[in-house]
C-alpha angles and dihedrals in degrees: 000000000000115000125231126200116206133203119195112204109071092007111056095008129037117245098222121055086000116238139134112294119251111273092006095132091057090049093048093050091050093047095049092049098044109029143048095245129212133177114240102178140110086247091069127044104155102328131063097195099099093033092058091044089054093045091051087071089066107028136058121249093258091055092045088054088054091048090051086071092064109100124228124244131205124220137148114201110355126034089224088072087076097049118104102220092186091072131058112260150155125221119208113199138140095220137013131187119250089243089056090051090052091053090051088050093049088053092045090241103118091119090057091070114090110191112210122211109183090191087074115092112254091000097158093045089053090050090050088056091051091050093049093057 
């Protein structure tokens, strides 16, 4: 099963006036059903306890139960430290460092990064369509 690495801020939650992104529940349900899901966010470095507690402020209990299925990752400096380049994957994030882009390039995985811009109309629906192809 293809892996997916998920950021939170700017992907599942908006950055300004923080709330759940439009169409995020549909995205979450699709990801949980179709991918081996991993957190790749500053909110989770090894444990999901505080991350899930924080997300419960924005999501209903059924969605939190879905998000409990997302596995934690551990990394120190760059998020790419947590990516398993030996398996097929996608990475959903709103911003990556240039050094992270270079690591993706070195591993011939630049196309695996899907940059999310929640200012775009229907952004998560458009991403769903990309993931379904």
